[in-house]
DOTIPA-278189 format. One line per 2 residues: their letters; for each residue x, y, z of N, C-alpha, C, CB. Coordinates in steps of 0.02 Angstrom, whole numbers, plus 50000, padded with zeros to 5 digits. Glycine has a CB too. Example, Ala and Ser with C-alpha at 12.3 -4.5 7.8 and 13.67 -1.06 7.14 Angstrom:
2
AS) 50660,49716,50390,50615,49775,50390,50660,49835,50390,50565,49776,50452 ~ 50642,49888,50354,50684,49947,50357,50645,50002,50394,50704,49970,50286
! end
This chain:
321
MP) 50361,49114,51141,50317,49064,51110,50351,49030,51044,50249,49101,51089 ~ 50353,48965,51034,50390,48936,50986,50355,48954,50925,50400,48865,50996
GI) 50388,48960,50858,50361,48974,50794,50318,48930,50774,50404,48981,50748 ~ 50272,48954,50735,50228,48908,50696,50247,48900,50633,50164,48927,50693
RG) 50256,48834,50611,50288,48821,50541,50245,48766,50507,50368,48795,50547 ~ 50216,48797,50447,50177,48750,50402,50117,48730,50437,50216,48686,50382
PT) 50097,48662,50415,50037,48636,50455,50066,48610,50522,49997,48574,50414 ~ 50012,48613,50570,50030,48608,50637,49983,48554,50659,50025,48676,50676
EY) 50002,48529,50725,49955,48483,50756,49891,48515,50778,49987,48451,50814 ~ 49894,48583,50784,49838,48620,50805,49775,48622,50756,49863,48689,50817
SR) 49784,48597,50702,49736,48603,50643,49683,48551,50651,49772,48593,50572 ~ 49637,48559,50699,49593,48505,50719,49525,48522,50681,49586,48501,50803
EP) 49520,48578,50650,49452,48598,50618,49474,48643,50555,49400,48643,50675 ~ 49435,48640,50510,49449,48678,50451,49440,48749,50464,49408,48658,50396
LR) 49492,48790,50435,49481,48861,50440,49440,48887,50388,49542,48895,50440 ~ 49406,48947,50394,49375,48977,50343,49419,49001,50294,49337,49026,50365
HP) 49392,49004,50232,49436,49023,50175,49406,49089,50146,49439,48964,50119 ~ 49420,49150,50181,49403,49210,50146,49437,49233,50091,49404,49257,50184
CL) 49403,49268,50049,49426,49295,49993,49425,49370,49993,49391,49270,49940 ~ 49481,49402,49989,49475,49479,50001,49510,49518,49934,49519,49500,50078
KV) 49480,49566,49918,49502,49607,49863,49546,49662,49902,49438,49639,49819 ~ 49609,49659,49888,49657,49699,49922,49704,49735,49876,49695,49658,49968
NS) 49722,49791,49893,49767,49831,49843,49839,49822,49893,49735,49925,49826 ~ 49884,49816,49857,49962,49817,49881,49996,49872,49844,50004,49745,49865
KC) 50040,49901,49885,50067,49963,49863,50138,49970,49887,50026,50019,49887 ~ 50187,49968,49848,50255,49974,49875,50263,50054,49896,50313,49948,49815
AG) 50304,50060,49962,50311,50118,49988,50338,50172,49942,50347,50111,50041 ~ 50380,50141,49891,50417,50182,49838,50375,50208,49786,50470,50143,49805
NR) 50317,50195,49777,50275,50222,49721,50281,50290,49705,50208,50213,49735 ~ 50294,50311,49641,50305,50379,49634,50361,50401,49647,50268,50412,49665
RT) 50413,50365,49668,50482,50385,49688,50520,50435,49634,50525,50318,49697 ~ 50499,50421,49567,50542,50457,49516,50522,50531,49522,50531,50428,49438
AM) 50463,50554,49541,50450,50620,49545,50493,50654,49610,50371,50629,49550 ~ 50502,50615,49662,50531,50636,49712,50606,50651,49702,50519,50595,49758
SK) 50628,50609,49661,50706,50606,49640,50725,50662,49597,50724,50540,49598 ~ 50669,50691,49569,50684,50763,49535,50693,50822,49575,50631,50783,49491
VR) 50674,50811,49636,50693,50864,49684,50755,50856,49715,50647,50871,49733 ~ 50772,50804,49739,50846,50788,49765,50850,50712,49747,50859,50804,49855
TV) 50911,50695,49740,50925,50616,49726,50903,50580,49789,51008,50597,49711 ~ 50875,50519,49776,50842,50470,49836,50872,50408,49805,50746,50467,49847
KG) 50875,50357,49860,50902,50297,49855,50848,50243,49839,50939,50284,49917 ~ 50841,50209,49788,50790,50160,49773,50770,50153,49707,50735,50172,49807
VG) 50735,50101,49685,50706,50091,49618,50668,50142,49603,50669,50033,49610 ~ 50672,50169,49538,50645,50223,49512,50568,50207,49482,50694,50248,49460
WD) 50529,50191,49528,50459,50182,49517,50416,50254,49493,50431,50151,49587 ~ 50378,50243,49448,50339,50304,49432,50268,50281,49470,50333,50321,49342
VS) 50207,50284,49435,50140,50267,49470,50116,50194,49476,50086,50302,49435 ~ 50154,50158,49452,50134,50082,49441,50162,50041,49493,50160,50052,49372
AI) 50191,50058,49549,50212,50008,49602,50154,49993,49648,50274,50035,49646 ~ 50107,49962,49611,50041,49955,49649,50001,49901,49614,49998,50026,49652
GN) 49970,49866,49651,49925,49811,49613,49853,49802,49653,49969,49733,49612 ~ 49808,49759,49627,49752,49754,49662,49738,49676,49646,49694,49809,49639
AI) 49727,49629,49691,49709,49562,49684,49657,49535,49728,49763,49524,49692 ~ 49624,49479,49713,49592,49440,49751,49620,49385,49785,49549,49423,49720
WG) 49633,49391,49857,49678,49341,49895,49624,49296,49925,49729,49376,49956 ~ 49646,49234,49920,49616,49180,49967,49661,49144,50011,49582,49129,49929
GA) 49635,49130,50069,49681,49104,50126,49643,49092,50193,49740,49158,50139 ~ 49681,49086,50241,49656,49086,50316,49675,49146,50350,49684,49027,50357
KL) 49622,49176,50384,49638,49242,50417,49685,49224,50473,49572,49282,50444 ~ 49732,49259,50486,49785,49258,50538,49753,49251,50606,49830,49322,50534
AD) 49700,49286,50618,49662,49295,50678,49645,49226,50705,49598,49338,50666 ~ 49615,49185,50649,49595,49121,50658,49657,49070,50670,49554,49103,50599
VL) 49704,49075,50629,49769,49036,50648,49796,49039,50711,49820,49055,50611 ~ 49800,49101,50735,49828,49114,50802,49775,49087,50859,49843,49195,50810
EL) 49711,49096,50845,49665,49074,50896,49671,48997,50899,49591,49098,50882 ~ 49687,48962,50845,49698,48887,50855,49756,48866,50896,49707,48855,50790
VG) 49806,48908,50902,49861,48904,50951,49854,48927,51016,49913,48936,50929 ~ 49805,48955,51028,49785,48973,51099,49784,49046,51110,49833,48941,51151
IP) 49792,49092,51055,49794,49168,51071,49718,49190,51044,49865,49213,51028 ~ 49681,49212,51081,49611,49237,51071,49612,49294,51027,49578,49257,51136
KL) 49548,49304,50995,49538,49362,50960,49559,49431,50999,49467,49362,50942 ~ 49577,49488,50963,49582,49548,51002,49635,49543,51057,49515,49565,51032
TK) 49687,49508,51056,49738,49507,51101,49789,49562,51090,49769,49442,51098 ~ 49806,49595,51144,49861,49645,51134,49924,49625,51164,49843,49711,51162
ST) 49915,49581,51206,49984,49549,51235,49969,49478,51269,50020,49601,51297 ~ 50012,49438,51252,50007,49364,51278,50033,49359,51351,50051,49313,51230
PS) 50021,49309,51394,50040,49305,51457,50117,49311,51470,50015,49245,51480 ~ 50156,49286,51418,50220,49291,51418,50260,49353,51389,50236,49238,51391
GG) 50215,49402,51370,50239,49467,51353,50240,49480,51277,50306,49476,51382 ~ 50219,49433,51233,50205,49434,51169,50169,49487,51145,50176,49382,51155
KH) 50195,49539,51109,50152,49604,51086,50156,49602,51002,50189,49684,51121 ~ 50198,49571,50969,50203,49574,50902,50212,49505,50865,50257,49618,50888
VE) 50188,49506,50801,50187,49447,50761,50241,49446,50702,50119,49440,50732 ~ 50292,49414,50708,50346,49406,50666,50336,49361,50606,50400,49384,50703
FI) 50347,49380,50545,50338,49334,50487,50412,49331,50460,50281,49363,50428 ~ 50439,49264,50445,50502,49253,50426,50496,49217,50363,50542,49218,50477
SV) 50537,49244,50317,50530,49211,50247,50588,49160,50234,50531,49267,50189 ~ 50571,49119,50191,50633,49072,50165,50686,49116,50117,50600,49003,50115
DM) 50660,49166,50097,50708,49211,50055,50760,49248,50099,50666,49266,50012 ~ 50819,49226,50071,50887,49260,50105,50913,49314,50066,50949,49209,50113
CK) 50936,49359,50110,50952,49432,50076,51014,49468,50104,50889,49483,50087 ~ 51052,49485,50065,51119,49528,50090,51109,49575,50142,51150,49570,50035
EE) 51047,49609,50149,51042,49662,50201,51037,49626,50262,50982,49712,50193 ~ 51024,49565,50266,51017,49531,50334,51080,49484,50341,50946,49487,50341
NG) 51130,49497,50302,51202,49463,50314,51188,49394,50285,51229,49457,50401 ~ 51143,49382,50245,51129,49312,50219,51083,49278,50257,51188,49270,50215
GP) 51039,49310,50307,50981,49285,50341,50925,49293,50307,50971,49314,50400 ~ 50864,49278,50331,50805,49283,50298,50763,49352,50303,50767,49230,50322
YK) 50728,49366,50259,50692,49431,50259,50640,49418,50312,50659,49453,50185 ~ 50628,49475,50350,50570,49469,50403,50543,49530,50419,50591,49437,50469
AS) 50481,49524,50445,50450,49590,50459,50391,49574,50521,50413,49622,50382 ~ 50362,49626,50545,50314,49605,50597,50258,49665,50600,50353,49593,50673
IP) 50205,49650,50630,50151,49692,50641,50125,49682,50715,50096,49677,50588 ~ 50097,49728,50746,50070,49719,50807,50019,49662,50820,50043,49777,50823
LI) 50027,49634,50873,49987,49567,50891,49908,49588,50890,50010,49534,50974 ~ 49891,49649,50916,49822,49670,50919,49794,49670,50847,49816,49741,50954
QA) 49836,49692,50799,49815,49695,50721,49807,49625,50698,49872,49733,50672 ~ 49860,49589,50715,49855,49506,50683,49795,49473,50714,49926,49453,50703
TN) 49773,49495,50778,49713,49449,50805,49640,49480,50796,49723,49435,50887 ~ 49652,49535,50760,49575,49575,50744,49551,49554,50677,49580,49665,50741
PE) 49494,49515,50686,49470,49492,50629,49451,49542,50574,49418,49456,50646 ~ 49439,49604,50597,49419,49656,50552,49476,49683,50512,49387,49710,50588
AD) 49534,49677,50536,49607,49696,50501,49610,49653,50437,49678,49677,50553 ~ 49589,49588,50442,49588,49546,50381,49648,49526,50359,49559,49576,50330
VL) 49700,49517,50404,49765,49491,50389,49758,49422,50364,49811,49493,50449 ~ 49794,49404,50307,49784,49341,50279,49845,49301,50279,49758,49346,50215
IA) 49846,49236,50282,49894,49192,50269,49869,49161,50194,49900,49138,50332 ~ 49902,49191,50148,49868,49179,50079,49902,49122,50036,49871,49247,50036
YE) 49862,49079,50003,49890,49033,49962,49852,49025,49897,49896,48972,49996 ~ 49806,49073,49887,49778,49085,49824,49778,49155,49802,49714,49059,49822
MN) 49788,49171,49739,49780,49233,49699,49742,49232,49640,49838,49256,49681 ~ 49691,49272,49647,49644,49281,49587,49616,49215,49563,49683,49315,49526
GE) 49592,49176,49625,49566,49105,49615,49606,49050,49588,49514,49107,49574 ~ 49677,49065,49588,49727,49010,49572,49778,49004,49626,49764,49023,49505
PL) 49808,48948,49637,49864,48940,49680,49919,48991,49679,49891,48880,49667 ~ 49950,49013,49725,50003,49067,49719,50058,49046,49674,50033,49085,49787
NR) 50076,49084,49633,50139,49059,49591,50201,49075,49626,50143,49092,49518 ~ 50249,49064,49602,50322,49084,49629,50328,49150,49641,50378,49069,49582
DH) 50321,49184,49593,50344,49260,49600,50303,49293,49652,50336,49303,49531 ~ 50243,49277,49663,50194,49308,49717,50192,49273,49785,50120,49307,49691
GY) 50246,49223,49799,50253,49201,49870,50225,49126,49883,50215,49253,49917 ~ 50225,49079,49827,50211,49016,49836,50262,48981,49883,50207,48987,49774
PL) 50233,48941,49935,50169,48917,49936,50123,48953,49983,50171,48849,49950 ~ 50154,48999,50032,50109,49046,50075,50144,49108,50072,50099,49023,50153
RV) 50104,49154,50085,50129,49227,50099,50079,49254,50151,50132,49277,50029 ~ 50104,49310,50174,50058,49355,50216,50035,49411,50166,50097,49388,50285
VV) 49966,49438,50183,49943,49490,50155,49918,49536,50213,49892,49472,50105 ~ 49938,49590,50215,49927,49644,50274,49894,49696,50237,49997,49675,50313
PG) 49822,49707,50236,49794,49751,50203,49805,49828,50234,49727,49729,50197 ~ 49806,49875,50185,49806,49944,50216,49876,49962,50228,49765,49948,50282
VI) 49929,49917,50231,49994,49931,50248,50043,49929,50189,50012,49886,50300 ~ 50097,49959,50193,50143,49957,50139,50165,49888,50127,50200,50001,50152
GA) 50185,49879,50064,50200,49807,50039,50248,49765,50075,50226,49810,49972 ~ 50305,49807,50105,50364,49775,50139,50333,49726,50201,50418,49837,50170
RS) 50271,49744,50222,50271,49699,50282,50222,49632,50257,50237,49746,50356 ~ 50210,49625,50190,50173,49569,50173,50215,49524,50144,50119,49583,50132
VK) 50253,49485,50191,50312,49440,50178,50284,49373,50135,50348,49417,50256 ~ 50326,49374,50084,50314,49312,50033,50356,49251,50055,50337,49332,49952
WL) 50345,49197,50027,50378,49136,50033,50389,49120,50114,50446,49140,49991 ~ 50327,49118,50151,50321,49118,50223,50350,49046,50250,50241,49130,50244
DT) 50392,49057,50295,50426,48995,50324,50397,48993,50400,50514,49001,50322 ~ 50403,49045,50443,50386,49040,50503,50350,49105,50527,50441,49022,50539
IK) 50312,49099,50582,50265,49151,50616,50290,49148,50685,50181,49133,50612 ~ 50313,49201,50714,50339,49193,50787,50298,49257,50834,50434,49202,50787
II) 50279,49241,50891,50257,49288,50936,50317,49317,50968,50210,49258,50984 ~ 50320,49381,50964,50388,49419,51000,50372,49474,51045,50438,49454,50945
AE) 50409,49490,51081,50396,49549,51137,50406,49618,51096,50457,49545,51208 ~ 50456,49629,51059,50459,49685,51024,50457,49681,50937,50519,49714,51050
ES) 50463,49736,50907,50458,49737,50842,50517,49697,50815,50454,49806,50819 ~ 50509,49665,50759,50552,49639,50727,50615,49671,50717,50528,49626,50678
QG) 50670,49646,50728,50736,49687,50721,50772,49667,50647,50792,49668,50789 ~ 50730,49651,50601,50751,49642,50529,50766,49705,50503,50698,49609,50485
FF) 50811,49710,50457,50845,49762,50419,50789,49805,50391,50892,49733,50362 ~ 50743,49772,50350,50683,49815,50321,50634,49846,50371,50640,49772,50276
MQ) 50637,49825,50440,50596,49854,50487,50630,49909,50520,50574,49806,50533 ~ 50695,49898,50538,50728,49951,50575,50786,50001,50540,50759,49915,50633
RD) 50803,49978,50476,50850,50014,50442,50823,50031,50366,50916,49973,50444 ~ 50766,50032,50360,50734,50045,50300,50665,50064,50309,50738,49990,50257
YK) 50630,50086,50248,50558,50102,50258,50529,50139,50319,50525,50044,50255 ~ 50569,50192,50338,50542,50243,50389,50539,50320,50344,50601,50248,50464
MF) 50493,50352,50378,50482,50410,50355,50523,50465,50386,50418,50421,50361 ~ 50577,50498,50357,50613,50557,50386,50595,50621,50354,50687,50549,50382
PP) 50608,50678,50392,50590,50736,50363,50648,50756,50314,50577,50788,50417 ~ 50639,50812,50275,50677,50826,50217,50754,50846,50248,50639,50887,50171
SV) 50756,50867,50303,50818,50889,50339,50864,50827,50347,50800,50921,50410 ~ 50841,50771,50344,50885,50712,50360,50917,50683,50304,50850,50658,50392
NW) 50990,50675,50308,51027,50643,50249,51065,50571,50270,51085,50699,50221 ~ 51104,50564,50230,51145,50498,50247,51193,50512,50292,51180,50465,50189
DN) 51215,50573,50309,51276,50587,50358,51244,50599,50425,51323,50654,50335 ~ 51180,50619,50428,51150,50629,50497,51096,50584,50517,51124,50694,50503
IV) 51070,50532,50473,51018,50493,50486,51035,50450,50560,51007,50447,50419 ~ 50980,50447,50600,50982,50402,50660,50918,50359,50649,50983,50443,50734
WS) 50928,50303,50629,50866,50258,50606,50825,50243,50673,50894,50181,50568 ~ 50851,50245,50731,50814,50234,50791,50756,50282,50812,50861,50233,50843
TR) 50760,50340,50781,50717,50396,50794,50656,50393,50761,50746,50455,50776 ~ 50648,50344,50721,50581,50343,50691,50551,50266,50690,50586,50374,50614
KP) 50484,50270,50681,50452,50197,50694,50449,50167,50623,50370,50199,50731 ~ 50449,50104,50618,50440,50077,50553,50374,50095,50519,50447,50006,50556
QM) 50369,50112,50449,50310,50135,50425,50262,50079,50410,50323,50175,50369 ~ 50199,50090,50422,50151,50040,50419,50104,50061,50366,50117,50028,50483
DF) 50048,50093,50392,49994,50121,50347,50013,50162,50296,49949,50156,50382 ~ 49991,50158,50232,50011,50212,50180,49958,50267,50178,50020,50181,50104
PV) 49983,50333,50165,49936,50383,50168,49889,50383,50092,49980,50456,50183 ~ 49842,50426,50100,49795,50441,50040,49843,50454,49982,49743,50506,50053
QC) 49821,50435,49927,49850,50433,49864,49808,50426,49802,49895,50384,49864 ~ 49828,50467,49758,49786,50453,49686,49840,50470,49630,49709,50508,49675
AI) 49834,50443,49583,49869,50450,49521,49838,50448,49457,49912,50408,49518 ~ 49845,50494,49407,49809,50491,49339,49844,50434,49291,49814,50567,49302
CS) 49803,50397,49262,49834,50340,49218,49813,50346,49146,49813,50266,49243 ~ 49764,50390,49141,49745,50396,49067,49788,50438,49026,49676,50423,49060
LE) 49827,50484,49058,49866,50530,49023,49942,50522,49056,49833,50608,49029 ~ 49991,50530,49015,50056,50532,49039,50086,50604,49030,50097,50478,49003
DV) 50131,50619,49068,50163,50684,49062,50184,50707,48998,50218,50686,49101 ~ 50175,50765,48972,50193,50799,48904,50152,50750,48851,50285,50800,48889
DV) 50087,50728,48864,50054,50698,48815,50025,50749,48768,50006,50655,48842 ~ 50005,50733,48709,49976,50774,48662,49909,50744,48649,50018,50783,48600
VK) 49860,50791,48661,49789,50761,48650,49749,50798,48595,49747,50765,48718 ~ 49697,50776,48569,49658,50803,48523,49605,50849,48551,49632,50752,48487
HG) 49586,50898,48514,49549,50952,48529,49482,50924,48554,49543,50998,48469 ~ 49448,50948,48606,49383,50921,48632,49389,50889,48712,49358,50860,48578
KV) 49337,50852,48714,49325,50827,48790,49388,50777,48799,49243,50784,48803 ~ 49419,50777,48858,49465,50725,48872,49448,50698,48942,49539,50750,48867
IV) 49460,50624,48951,49449,50583,48995,49505,50589,49039,49437,50522,48969 ~ 49504,50605,49110,49564,50610,49151,49529,50552,49207,49586,50701,49184
SG) 49573,50496,49209,49547,50443,49254,49616,50408,49281,49495,50387,49212 ~ 49607,50371,49340,49660,50339,49377,49637,50299,49434,49706,50388,49400
YA) 49677,50292,49479,49663,50265,49550,49681,50295,49599,49686,50210,49562 ~ 49642,50281,49658,49652,50321,49721,49643,50259,49773,49593,50390,49733
VS) 49685,50272,49823,49688,50226,49881,49704,50264,49946,49741,50171,49869 ~ 49691,50225,50005,49708,50252,50066,49718,50196,50112,49658,50298,50091
GG) 49764,50207,50149,49793,50148,50207,49734,50138,50267,49876,50180,50252 ~ 49743,50082,50298,49709,50079,50364,49635,50069,50353,49722,50143,50405
GR) 49614,50050,50288,49548,50038,50276,49504,50092,50267,49527,50003,50323 ~ 49531,50162,50263,49496,50212,50254,49473,50220,50179,49532,50265,50280
GI) 49408,50247,50172,49377,50242,50103,49404,50314,50075,49286,50232,50104 ~ 49386,50319,50010,49403,50382,49972,49341,50423,49972,49428,50368,49897
ER) 49343,50478,49998,49293,50521,50007,49276,50565,49938,49313,50565,50068 ~ 49332,50590,49915,49324,50617,49845,49385,50614,49806,49300,50688,49847
VD) 49386,50630,49743,49444,50645,49705,49434,50714,49664,49460,50584,49658 ~ 49479,50758,49675,49467,50825,49642,49513,50830,49584,49479,50885,49691
IS) 49497,50864,49519,49528,50871,49467,49538,50943,49448,49499,50835,49422 ~ 49591,50966,49431,49605,51034,49403,49630,51029,49332,49657,51073,49446
VD) 49610,51076,49292,49641,51073,49217,49677,51142,49209,49577,51063,49152 ~ 49680,51180,49262,49711,51251,49256,49764,51257,49308,49656,51310,49268
GS) 49805,51199,49328,49849,51205,49372,49838,51223,49444,49884,51243,49348 ~ 49772,51202,49468,49734,51210,49531,49718,51260,49548,49758,51191,49579
KT) 49699,51312,49489,49653,51367,49510,49584,51348,49517,49654,51423,49465 ~ 49549,51303,49476,49486,51282,49499,49483,51207,49497,49431,51314,49460
WV) 49427,51187,49528,49425,51108,49533,49358,51078,49510,49436,51084,49611 ~ 49356,51019,49485,49290,50977,49476,49303,50911,49520,49273,50955,49389
EA) 49246,50888,49534,49240,50831,49581,49237,50766,49518,49161,50839,49640 ~ 49283,50719,49529,49274,50660,49481,49227,50608,49510,49343,50626,49465
SR) 49196,50566,49460,49158,50518,49489,49203,50455,49512,49105,50499,49439 ~ 49178,50410,49559,49216,50361,49580,49183,50294,49586,49242,50380,49639
YQ) 49211,50244,49568,49189,50177,49564,49230,50120,49577,49167,50167,49509 ~ 49218,50061,49600,49252,49997,49605,49229,49950,49556,49243,49968,49670
KT) 49169,49947,49545,49138,49895,49497,49106,49950,49440,49073,49839,49540 ~ 49113,49935,49366,49103,49981,49317,49016,49987,49322,49137,49953,49241
GV) 48998,50043,49326,48926,50051,49317,48892,50051,49395,48896,49985,49267 ~ 48936,50046,49441,48904,50052,49516,48942,50107,49542,48912,49982,49569
PY) 48910,50160,49564,48939,50216,49597,48972,50189,49666,48883,50273,49609 ~ 49029,50220,49681,49059,50202,49739,49041,50237,49804,49123,50207,49727
IA) 49024,50216,49859,49010,50245,49917,49057,50228,49971,48947,50230,49933 ~ 49098,50280,49995,49149,50266,50045,49124,50238,50107,49184,50323,50061
DD) 49161,50188,50135,49146,50151,50195,49079,50120,50196,49151,50192,50252 ~ 49048,50107,50143,48985,50071,50142,49003,49990,50138,48939,50099,50076
IS) 48952,49963,50155,48958,49886,50164,48971,49859,50095,48887,49850,50196 ~ 48944,49900,50041,48949,49875,49971,49017,49888,49947,48898,49908,49925
SD) 49057,49919,49968,49121,49936,49940,49175,49893,49980,49135,50016,49946 ~ 49233,49878,49935,49282,49841,49950,49334,49888,49994,49309,49811,49885
KW) 49339,49887,50055,49364,49930,50097,49447,49930,50086,49339,49910,50168 ~ 49481,49869,50062,49552,49876,50056,49570,49878,49987,49587,49823,50090
AW) 49527,49890,49938,49536,49894,49869,49553,49963,49851,49479,49871,49834 ~ 49579,49973,49781,49587,50038,49752,49514,50060,49727,49642,50037,49692
VF) 49505,50119,49718,49453,50159,49695,49466,50191,49627,49440,50210,49743 ~ 49428,50178,49575,49448,50214,49520,49407,50276,49515,49444,50175,49460
FQ) 49443,50333,49479,49401,50393,49473,49403,50413,49390,49434,50457,49526 ~ 49361,50458,49380,49362,50483,49307,49319,50546,49308,49332,50427,49252
AE) 49351,50585,49258,49309,50653,49246,49323,50665,49172,49334,50724,49297 ~ 49271,50702,49134,49276,50721,49071,49280,50801,49074,49216,50692,49030
VD) 49331,50826,49042,49355,50893,49045,49374,50921,48987,49405,50900,49084 ~ 49365,50986,48984,49393,51026,48925,49453,51053,48947,49348,51083,48899
IP) 49506,51049,48898,49565,51079,48924,49595,51136,48883,49616,51029,48933 ~ 49632,51183,48903,49659,51229,48864,49711,51207,48819,49680,51277,48901
QI) 49737,51255,48775,49796,51231,48731,49852,51189,48761,49828,51289,48703 ~ 49879,51221,48811,49933,51196,48855,49920,51194,48928,49992,51236,48845
TE) 49926,51144,48966,49901,51156,49037,49936,51102,49085,49818,51150,49040 ~ 49928,51109,49141,49941,51064,49195,49885,51033,49229,49979,51095,49241
IV) 49872,50963,49218,49812,50932,49253,49840,50901,49321,49774,50872,49203 ~ 49790,50918,49365,49809,50899,49436,49761,50855,49467,49817,50959,49479
AK) 49778,50804,49507,49729,50752,49538,49743,50753,49614,49741,50672,49506 ~ 49701,50759,49656,49707,50746,49724,49660,50709,49761,49713,50798,49752
AV) 49673,50673,49805,49619,50638,49835,49604,50647,49911,49630,50571,49822 ~ 49545,50637,49942,49533,50654,50007,49503,50588,50036,49487,50718,50013
DT) 49527,50562,50090,49502,50496,50125,49442,50519,50177,49570,50454,50170 ~ 49411,50465,50203,49359,50475,50247,49377,50507,50320,49328,50411,50254
AA) 49441,50505,50330,49461,50546,50392,49486,50611,50371,49515,50511,50436 ~ 49475,50633,50320,49487,50704,50285,49557,50714,50274,49460,50766,50327
NV) 49602,50665,50275,49661,50662,50250,49669,50689,50178,49681,50600,50257 ~ 49711,50735,50163,49715,50755,50089,49789,50750,50068,49685,50832,50075
QP) 49802,50742,50005,49873,50740,49982,49904,50813,49984,49878,50709,49907 ~ 49965,50811,50001,49999,50877,50008,50018,50902,49931,50069,50869,50058
EN) 50011,50964,49935,50022,50994,49869,50087,50978,49830,50019,51064,49878 ~ 50141,50985,49869,50202,50981,49838,50248,50932,49865,50232,51040,49839
VE) 50281,50898,49810,50326,50842,49843,50388,50861,49886,50355,50798,49788 ~ 50410,50926,49873,50469,50958,49909,50460,50954,49982,50479,51031,49890
VI) 50397,50963,50013,50382,50962,50086,50386,50891,50117,50313,50991,50099 ~ 50386,50843,50070,50390,50768,50108,50440,50734,50073,50320,50720,50106
WN) 50483,50761,50037,50551,50738,50015,50585,50693,50077,50599,50807,49995 ~ 50604,50637,50058,50650,50606,50105,50700,50556,50066,50608,50566,50162
LR) 50749,50542,50107,50812,50507,50076,50798,50450,50044,50864,50489,50124 ~ 50747,50409,50066,50728,50344,50027,50682,50351,49982,50706,50292,50066
GI) 50661,50407,49970,50597,50427,49912,50537,50379,49922,50623,50416,49824 ~ 50518,50378,49990,50461,50331,50001,50393,50380,50008,50476,50282,50073
LN) 50338,50354,49999,50274,50389,50014,50266,50460,49979,50270,50398,50092 ~ 50283,50464,49918,50264,50521,49877,50190,50518,49865,50302,50523,49810
TS) 50156,50557,49908,50081,50564,49895,50061,50632,49884,50039,50539,49952 ~ 50114,50679,49853,50091,50740,49835,50047,50726,49770,50151,50790,49825
WH) 50007,50790,49761,49965,50800,49707,49994,50769,49643,49953,50873,49698 ~ 49954,50728,49604,49987,50701,49539,49969,50754,49489,49959,50624,49516
RV) 50026,50758,49449,50026,50814,49391,50048,50783,49333,50074,50877,49404 ~ 50006,50796,49272,50029,50787,49210,50026,50849,49162,49994,50733,49184
HV) 50071,50856,49116,50071,50920,49075,50048,50894,49000,50152,50961,49076 ~ 49999,50931,48980,49971,50899,48907,49959,50975,48868,49881,50842,48917
RV) 49956,50954,48803,49948,51011,48760,49898,50986,48704,50020,51039,48731 ~ 49854,51025,48673,49808,51003,48621,49849,51006,48557,49743,51048,48617
GH) 49861,50961,48518,49883,50965,48448,49878,50898,48409,49956,50989,48447 ~ 49920,50885,48371,49917,50825,48322,49976,50775,48342,49927,50850,48240
SN) 49956,50720,48373,50009,50665,48382,50048,50635,48323,49977,50610,48413 ~ 50100,50614,48334,50144,50590,48276,50127,50515,48271,50227,50604,48289
L) 50094,50483,48314,50074,50417,48311,50017,50405,48265,50058,50395,48376
! end
């Protein structure tokens, strides 16, 4: 099927303009902690390679329907099973060609998947850094699939053969290194696993005696809600459940119609801490997926998807600030 480029002759009726609150997360979020186990390749992100925005645009399912591909289509008559997004951004990994990525056609044509062709961010036209004039937003999926500076959309039979689909952003076991890696043995990473991070405290913080607020964010891929966030102030011997919310003063209910299923969830707990301790946070999503305890068991050579328990070390004392 020929590619769809920019405004087309198919646009005979206005498309709906949904606004969605969506969390976007780099697969390398928290890579620095993984690199402390063994060296990994990639930008040294801590807990902040993540963001949340309100995106405005046209649902990809509506756009595809205008060119003759019905909702919830798994395969076209000509054998198309994937939707490829091609950017105007040229990169050395593609030998000077464009950045590109793809998602399954069934996901692209599912209105409930909320894949957007976005042209607004937080109520304003996209700026250049965020993909002006058009970008893709694929909720619940690692950020590498939300292609910016969109040029062309293609319906293709196989996954995109782009570098960042086939030779990057794949999850390998700890036994794989740069000498024995075989990229074709793993599928491109799509959904991101359940994750949480403490943002109110940094590692080796000094805090005043008394109650301490432990707060941060929790997210899970695929539209799964956050069932709970557990906090420990004694290195995981005992736990308390944190409160959760998306809107200040409104309790969060996982998978409820009142919640934003693609957005991050905030958590908060007020705790007493010992003199010197390790504070730990772990999240559980509505499919009962839970963060792994240790980073060592999920180490991988690209340092992606560090979803291990988040730990910060603090002590009670007097700050020099």
